[in-house]
KOLSELO-910437 format. One record per residue (C-alpha): residue in one letter; z, x, y; residue number from 1. Coordinates in nm, 3 decimals, padded with zeros to 5 digits. Last residue first. Layout:
[seza 'A'; [Z; X; Y]; NUM] ...
END
This chain:
[seza 'E'; [04.239; -03.046; -02.728]; 96] [seza 'E'; [04.072; -03.328; -02.914]; 95] [seza 'G'; [04.057; -03.294; -03.290]; 94] [seza 'L'; [03.735; -03.215; -03.470]; 93] [seza 'Y'; [03.654; -03.489; -03.718]; 92] [seza 'G'; [03.811; -03.612; -04.042]; 91] [seza 'T'; [03.995; -03.881; -03.849]; 90] [seza 'A'; [04.359; -03.855; -03.959]; 89] [seza 'P'; [04.327; -03.497; -04.084]; 88] [seza 'D'; [04.209; -03.378; -03.740]; 87] [seza 'I'; [03.975; -03.088; -03.813]; 86] [seza 'Q'; [04.045; -02.763; -03.627]; 85] [seza 'S'; [04.144; -02.564; -03.937]; 84] [seza 'L'; [03.817; -02.675; -04.101]; 83] [seza 'F'; [03.614; -02.497; -03.833]; 82] [seza 'D'; [03.814; -02.174; -03.882]; 81] [seza 'R'; [03.757; -02.199; -04.259]; 80] [seza 'I'; [03.383; -02.239; -04.197]; 79] [seza 'N'; [03.377; -01.922; -03.984]; 78] [seza 'A'; [03.584; -01.733; -04.243]; 77] [seza 'V'; [03.339; -01.842; -04.514]; 76] [seza 'H'; [03.044; -01.723; -04.304]; 75] [seza 'Q'; [03.217; -01.387; -04.246]; 74] [seza 'H'; [03.285; -01.344; -04.619]; 73] [seza 'A'; [02.919; -01.420; -04.701]; 72] [seza 'T'; [02.825; -01.128; -04.476]; 71] [seza 'W'; [02.679; -01.172; -04.130]; 70] [seza 'G'; [02.358; -00.989; -04.048]; 69] [seza 'T'; [02.246; -01.227; -03.775]; 68] [seza 'T'; [02.531; -01.461; -03.686]; 67] [seza 'P'; [02.479; -01.497; -03.311]; 66] [seza 'S'; [02.548; -01.780; -03.275]; 65] [seza 'S'; [02.746; -02.051; -03.447]; 64] [seza 'S'; [02.652; -02.408; -03.532]; 63] [seza 'F'; [02.854; -02.708; -03.640]; 62] [seza 'G'; [02.866; -02.988; -03.892]; 61] [seza 'Y'; [02.834; -03.360; -03.936]; 60] [seza 'D'; [02.504; -03.501; -04.066]; 59] [seza 'P'; [02.646; -03.640; -04.393]; 58] [seza 'D'; [02.940; -03.796; -04.206]; 57] [seza 'P'; [03.305; -03.787; -04.318]; 56] [seza 'G'; [03.281; -03.441; -04.472]; 55] [seza 'T'; [03.175; -03.341; -04.824]; 54] [seza 'L'; [02.841; -03.192; -04.720]; 53] [seza 'W'; [02.970; -03.031; -04.401]; 52] [seza 'T'; [02.647; -02.892; -04.254]; 51] [seza 'Y'; [02.656; -02.540; -04.109]; 50] [seza 'H'; [02.390; -02.419; -03.865]; 49] [seza 'T'; [02.351; -02.044; -03.828]; 48] [seza 'G'; [02.248; -01.829; -03.534]; 47] [seza 'S'; [01.979; -01.583; -03.436]; 46] [seza 'S'; [01.780; -01.867; -03.272]; 45] [seza 'G'; [01.590; -02.022; -03.565]; 44] [seza 'D'; [01.896; -02.214; -03.689]; 43] [seza 'P'; [01.946; -02.005; -04.002]; 42] [seza 'Q'; [02.095; -02.206; -04.288]; 41] [seza 'F'; [02.430; -02.324; -04.410]; 40] [seza 'S'; [02.530; -02.584; -04.664]; 39] [seza 'F'; [02.894; -02.676; -04.681]; 38] [seza 'R'; [03.119; -02.805; -04.960]; 37] [seza 'E'; [03.494; -02.863; -04.912]; 36] [seza 'G'; [03.761; -02.767; -05.168]; 35] [seza 'D'; [03.903; -02.482; -04.958]; 34] [seza 'V'; [03.554; -02.343; -04.899]; 33] [seza 'E'; [03.268; -02.431; -05.133]; 32] [seza 'V'; [02.932; -02.276; -05.051]; 31] [seza 'I'; [02.574; -02.393; -05.038]; 30] [seza 'A'; [02.321; -02.137; -04.928]; 29] [seza 'E'; [02.008; -02.070; -04.728]; 28] [seza 'V'; [01.887; -02.427; -04.707]; 27] [seza 'P'; [01.516; -02.409; -04.638]; 26] [seza 'T'; [01.400; -02.409; -04.278]; 25] [seza 'E'; [01.150; -02.678; -04.188]; 24] [seza 'E'; [00.951; -02.525; -03.907]; 23] [seza 'A'; [01.171; -02.440; -03.616]; 22] [seza 'A'; [01.165; -02.669; -03.319]; 21] [seza 'P'; [01.160; -02.474; -02.994]; 20] [seza 'T'; [01.507; -02.474; -02.842]; 19] [seza 'L'; [01.548; -02.725; -02.563]; 18] [seza 'G'; [01.746; -02.665; -02.247]; 17] [seza 'P'; [01.453; -02.666; -02.008]; 16] [seza 'E'; [01.131; -02.814; -02.148]; 15] [seza 'A'; [00.838; -02.584; -02.218]; 14] [seza 'G'; [00.486; -02.726; -02.225]; 13] [seza 'P'; [00.361; -02.512; -01.935]; 12] [seza 'D'; [00.490; -02.198; -02.112]; 11] [seza 'P'; [00.588; -01.953; -01.842]; 10] [seza 'D'; [00.379; -01.641; -01.791]; 9] [seza 'G'; [00.549; -01.317; -01.878]; 8] [seza 'G'; [00.907; -01.238; -01.975]; 7] [seza 'R'; [01.135; -01.339; -01.694]; 6] [seza 'Y'; [01.170; -01.682; -01.541]; 5] [seza 'T'; [01.409; -01.702; -01.247]; 4] [seza 'E'; [01.184; -01.666; -00.941]; 3] [seza 'K'; [00.878; -01.803; -01.125]; 2] [seza 'M'; [01.059; -02.131; -01.187]; 1] 
END
């Protein structure tokens, strides 16, 4: 690990591939886009997690990174792009 780790002494409790759990992050905003409601909040890693509140599953959504400093218009465009990939027959992302 020392050969590839940069930034001081490694954390002995660190697990590869896991982002440290953020303390409970309050919902930043709820927005309606094309008749669908989403909440979005910072994910603790310079990105944003979007939850599709009116989607087929209350935990379904997506994340984007980096989104630091994005405007509301950019978040709406990101959500609209996600919705454009949804398979209308299943309500989930279509297979490519």
